[in-house]
C-alpha positions as CSV (number, residue, x, y, z in Angstrom):
1,M,55.9,136.3,112.0
2,K,53.8,138.3,109.5
3,D,50.7,136.5,108.2
4,K,51.8,136.7,104.6
5,N,55.3,135.4,105.3
6,F,53.8,132.7,107.5
7,L,51.4,131.5,104.8
8,D,54.1,131.6,102.1
9,D,56.4,129.6,104.3
10,I,53.8,126.8,105.0
11,E,52.8,126.3,101.4
12,N,56.2,124.6,100.7
13,K,56.1,122.2,103.7
14,S,54.9,118.6,103.8
15,L,52.0,117.5,106.0
16,E,54.5,116.1,108.5
17,E,56.4,119.3,108.7
18,L,53.2,121.3,109.1
19,N,52.1,118.9,111.9
20,N,55.4,119.4,113.7
21,L,55.1,123.2,113.4
22,A,51.6,123.0,114.9
23,N,52.8,120.9,117.8
24,K,55.7,123.4,118.4
25,I,53.2,126.3,118.5
26,I,51.0,124.4,120.9
27,D,53.9,123.7,123.2
28,N,54.9,127.4,123.2
29,L,51.4,128.7,123.9
30,Q,51.8,127.7,127.6
31,K,54.8,130.0,128.0
32,K,53.3,133.1,126.3
33,T,51.8,136.3,127.6
34,K,48.2,137.1,126.7
35,D,49.1,139.2,123.6
36,D,51.6,136.7,122.3
37,F,49.2,133.9,123.1
38,I,46.5,135.5,120.9
39,Q,48.9,136.0,118.0
40,D,50.2,132.4,118.2
41,Y,46.8,131.0,118.6
42,Q,45.6,132.9,115.5
43,Q,48.6,131.5,113.5
44,L,47.7,128.0,114.9
45,L,44.2,128.4,113.6
46,K,45.4,129.4,110.1
47,L,47.9,126.6,110.1
48,N,45.2,124.1,111.1
49,N,43.0,125.4,108.2
50,Y,45.8,125.1,105.8
51,I,46.7,121.6,107.0
52,D,43.1,120.5,106.5
53,K,43.0,121.9,102.9
54,K,46.3,120.3,102.1
55,F,45.2,116.9,103.6
56,H,42.0,117.0,101.5
57,Q,44.0,117.8,98.3
58,E,46.4,114.9,99.0
59,T,43.4,112.6,99.7
60,R,41.8,113.6,96.4
61,S,45.1,113.1,94.6
62,I,45.6,109.6,96.0
63,S,42.0,108.7,95.2
64,K,42.4,109.9,91.6
65,K,45.6,107.9,91.2
66,T,44.1,104.8,92.6
67,K,41.0,105.1,90.4
68,D,43.2,105.6,87.3
69,K,45.3,102.5,88.2
70,I,42.1,100.4,88.8
71,N,40.7,101.6,85.4
72,E,44.0,100.7,83.7
73,I,44.1,97.3,85.3
74,I,40.5,96.7,84.2
75,S,41.1,97.8,80.7
76,N,44.2,95.7,80.4
77,G,42.2,92.7,81.7
78,K,39.6,93.2,79.0
79,K,42.3,93.4,76.3
80,T,43.8,90.2,77.7
81,K,40.4,88.4,77.7
82,K,39.8,89.4,74.1
83,T,43.2,88.2,73.0
84,V,42.7,84.8,74.8
85,Q,39.2,84.4,73.3
86,K,40.4,85.1,69.8
87,S,43.2,82.5,70.0
């Protein structure tokens, strides 16, 4: 698999699919000749780097969503307190 095609293909996969792909490559490494082993190992390294980047992006996204929800809850709580105090 060419590097460009390999990278294009993995960009559309979920973390679970990428993890399964990495496991498949690892399982196949034992059956390879030296040249094939090197190619697959290089793809595995690229895949690992991509998974790491995607994981960090997902983590940042979840953190941002959580922070936004907390801020929304806090601001709604302040509005509720002001309404109750005015009554």
